[in-house]
Every structure is written in C-alpha cells, then in structure tokens.
Steps between C-alpha positions, in 0.01 A plus 500: 500500500789748568622443142159599369496823703860577398403474136201727554714748693774514240252521218322787670818693565618444142161615360488801733844617410439453129172693523683773700769534237289471188140579596390220262259274676508221246878475517486502878255208509706303253816568699328391822369178353832408348689573825246297702515199273878506472541523873270194547675308228844583644404391850339189365815420305716541812270271699496243219876504458548477879298178521 
C-alpha cells in the first residue's frame, strides 16, 4: 500500500510542477500519469528482482 501512495504522491508533485511551469493542464495530467505509472513499475521491478 505504501508503494501505491508513493506513486500517487510523486505523480501529483510532477503534475503540479509541470502545471506551475507551463500552465498547460493536459500536459500536467499526462506528466502526472506517466510519473505515477513509472513509479509503480519501477517499484514492482525492484520487488520482483529481489525475490
């Protein structure tokens, strides 16, 4: 469960920073989704490799 929340947190921060720098809401949403998914996949890969 912490990995899920970490992905959401990092996605939200990435999207917020992108929106703050560009004022483009669509780009911010895409950035947030990509950052969230990559965080989840990265953590899952580390867990999978560790087993």
